[in-house]
C-alpha positions in Angstrom: -89.2 -42.6 -40.9 -91.8 -45.9 -40.6 -95.4 -46.0 -41.6 -96.0 -49.4 -42.9 -98.1 -50.8 -40.0 -98.8 -47.4 -38.4 -102.1 -46.5 -36.9 -101.5 -42.8 -36.8 -98.9 -40.2 -38.4 -98.5 -36.9 -35.6 -97.3 -34.1 -37.8 -95.5 -31.8 -35.9 -94.5 -28.0 -37.5 -93.1 -25.0 -35.7 -95.0 -22.4 -34.9 -92.5 -19.9 -35.1 -91.3 -21.2 -38.8 -93.2 -20.8 -41.6 -91.5 -22.8 -43.6 -92.2 -26.2 -41.3 -95.8 -25.7 -41.5 -95.6 -25.3 -45.6 -93.7 -28.7 -45.3 -97.0 -30.8 -43.7 -98.1 -31.2 -46.8 -95.4 -32.9 -47.7 -95.5 -35.2 -44.7 -99.2 -36.0 -45.6 -98.0 -37.3 -49.2 -95.2 -38.8 -47.5 -97.2 -41.1 -45.1 -99.5 -41.4 -47.4 -97.7 -42.7 -49.8 -95.7 -45.5 -47.8 -98.7 -46.8 -45.9 -100.4 -49.7 -47.5 -104.0 -48.5 -45.6 -103.7 -44.6 -45.8 -106.9 -43.8 -45.5 -107.1 -45.5 -42.2 -104.1 -44.4 -40.8 -105.5 -41.0 -38.4 -103.5 -37.9 -38.8 -102.7 -35.6 -36.0 -101.9 -32.1 -36.9 -99.4 -30.6 -34.3 -98.1 -26.9 -33.5 -94.7 -27.0 -31.7 -93.7 -24.2 -29.8 -97.0 -22.8 -28.7 -95.6 -20.3 -25.4 -93.5 -18.0 -28.1 -96.2 -16.2 -28.9 -94.4 -13.3 -30.1 -92.1 -15.3 -32.5 -95.0 -17.0 -34.4 -95.2 -16.9 -37.6 -98.3 -19.4 -38.0 -101.4 -18.7 -36.1 -103.8 -20.9 -34.3 -106.3 -20.0 -37.0 -104.4 -21.3 -40.1 -102.8 -24.3 -38.2 -106.8 -25.5 -37.5 -107.6 -24.6 -41.4 -105.2 -26.9 -42.7 -105.7 -30.0 -40.1 -109.6 -29.5 -41.1 -108.5 -29.4 -44.9 -106.2 -32.7 -44.4 -108.8 -34.0 -42.0 -106.6 -34.4 -39.2 -107.4 -33.8 -36.0 -105.2 -30.8 -34.3 -103.5 -29.9 -31.1 -101.1 -27.3 -30.0 -98.2 -28.4 -27.8 -95.4 -26.6 -25.7 -92.7 -28.8 -24.5 -91.1 -25.7 -22.0 -94.7 -25.1 -20.3 -95.8 -28.8 -20.2 -98.5 -27.3 -22.3 -100.8 -30.1 -23.9 -98.1 -32.7 -24.0 -100.1 -35.4 -22.1 -103.5 -34.3 -23.6 -102.2 -35.0 -27.0 -101.2 -38.6 -26.5 -104.2 -39.1 -24.4 -106.6 -37.9 -27.7 -104.7 -40.1 -30.1 -104.7 -43.2 -27.6 -108.4 -42.7 -27.0 -109.5 -41.9 -30.7 -107.4 -44.9 -31.6 -109.2 -47.4 -28.8 -112.6 -46.0 -30.1 -111.8 -46.7 -34.0 -110.7 -50.1 -32.9 -113.8 -50.7 -30.9 -116.2 -49.6 -33.8 -113.9 -51.8 -36.6 -111.6 -54.4 -35.0 -112.5 -57.9 -33.5 -109.7 -57.7 -30.8 -110.1 -61.6 -30.0 -108.9 -62.3 -33.9 -106.6 -65.8 -34.4 -103.1 -64.1 -34.5 -102.5 -66.6 -37.0 -100.9 -63.8 -39.0 -98.2 -62.2 -36.9 -95.0 -63.4 -38.1 -93.0 -63.8 -34.9 -92.7 -60.0 -34.0 -96.0 -59.2 -33.2 -97.1 -57.2 -35.9 -99.5 -58.7 -38.8 -98.0 -56.5 -41.3 
């Protein structure tokens, strides 16, 4: 996994497998450990398979509580039913643009770029 220049980290767990939810803490720790500017990385916690209500092992409330604890945004999605997929990416893009407008000069000099388009 590459997180060095990441502006956002989308951490996905399967709502039908509690063990995947319990691994969220490890993925957040990994992200923070490997990102030089971890405090600036937007965290987004995503519960997948929201359509599988009968098999659910992690409640919506548990997911939201964990996201709140982490300071992350939260959403549940269903690829099967195409629920909240576009909304997830739209929300991430909007949040990142809003953050950039609040704190970054988008017209800054590109002299720090290494030729690949990444100034990292």
